[in-house]
C-alpha positions in Angstrom: 16.0 4.3 -6.2 12.4 4.4 -5.0 9.6 3.8 -7.5 6.9 6.4 -7.6 3.3 5.5 -8.3 0.0 7.4 -7.8 -2.9 5.3 -6.5 -6.6 6.0 -6.9 -8.8 4.4 -4.2 -12.6 4.5 -4.1 -14.1 5.4 -0.8 -16.1 2.7 1.0 -14.8 -0.3 -1.0 -12.0 -2.8 -0.5 -8.8 -1.8 -2.3 -6.1 -4.3 -3.4 -3.1 -3.9 -5.6 -0.6 -6.6 -6.3 3.0 -5.7 -7.0 5.5 -7.9 -8.7 9.0 -7.3 -7.2 12.2 -7.6 -9.2 15.8 -6.7 -8.5 17.5 -3.8 -10.2 18.9 -6.1 -12.9 15.4 -7.6 -13.6 15.7 -10.9 -11.7 13.0 -12.2 -9.5 13.1 -10.7 -6.0 12.3 -13.1 -3.1 10.4 -11.2 -0.5 9.4 -14.0 1.9 12.0 -13.0 4.5 11.1 -9.3 4.4 8.6 -7.3 6.3 6.7 -4.4 4.7 5.0 -1.3 6.2 2.9 1.3 4.6 1.5 4.4 6.2 -0.8 7.0 4.6 -0.8 10.7 5.7 -2.6 13.8 4.5 0.8 15.5 4.3 4.2 14.3 5.3 4.3 16.4 8.5 1.0 15.1 10.0 0.4 11.9 12.0 -0.7 8.9 9.9 -4.3 8.9 8.7 -4.3 5.1 8.3 -2.1 2.1 7.2 -2.3 -0.2 4.2 -1.8 -3.8 5.0 1.3 -5.0 3.2 1.6 -8.8 2.8 3.9 -11.0 0.8 2.0 -13.5 -1.4 3.8 -16.9 -1.9 2.5 -19.3 -4.5 4.0 -22.3 -6.2 5.2 -20.1 -9.0 6.1 -16.8 -7.3 7.4 -15.6 -4.0 7.9 -12.0 -5.1 4.4 -10.6 -5.0 3.5 -7.9 -2.5 -0.1 -7.0 -1.9 -1.2 -3.7 -0.5 -4.8 -3.9 0.9 -7.2 -1.4 2.5 -10.5 -2.6 3.9 -13.9 -1.2 3.2 -14.2 -0.1 6.8 -11.0 1.9 6.5 -11.8 3.6 3.2 -15.3 4.4 4.3 -14.0 6.5 7.2 -11.3 8.4 5.2 -12.2 11.8 3.9 -11.9 12.1 0.1 -8.9 14.0 -1.1 -5.1 13.6 -1.7 -2.8 11.8 0.7 0.9 10.7 0.6 2.1 7.2 1.2 5.2 5.1 1.1 6.1 1.5 1.5 9.2 0.5 3.6 10.9 -2.9 3.4 12.8 -4.3 6.4 15.3 -7.0 5.6 16.0 -9.9 8.0 19.3 -8.2 8.9 17.5 -5.0 9.9 18.2 -2.9 6.9 15.4 -0.5 5.9 14.6 0.5 2.3 11.8 2.7 0.8 10.6 0.7 -2.3 7.5 2.7 -3.3 6.0 6.2 -2.7 3.5 8.6 -4.2 0.2 10.2 -3.9 -3.0 8.4 -3.0 -6.3 10.0 -4.1 -9.4 8.9 -2.2 -12.3 9.2 -4.7 -15.8 9.8 -3.2 -18.4 7.1 -3.7 -22.1 7.9 -3.8 -23.2 4.4 -2.6 -21.8 3.4 0.7 -23.0 -0.1 1.7 -23.5 -0.7 5.4 -22.6 2.9 6.3 -24.8 5.2 8.4 -25.9 7.8 5.9 
């Protein structure tokens, strides 16, 4: 079953969220042999507005962390409002699973550093 989560992203700043991944029975999920994709759209029927970078973080202690990242340059150029997103996981055998989905709200920021205002 896909997990649902709503995200709130400030316009014009870096956004990073780290997700700890676990199996359905609560065991550590090893994601180092998986590839992740995340597209964001205004509504499901439109072309993508932008993508979040999805990267697996491997440390000495954990190999089950997934980071979703949006750069300042990307958030600066996205209109405030509500968007939809999902995260797909592709296994080494080619299987595709949706692991996360929800709404993303881009919140306006008054101070935009480095932007032409």
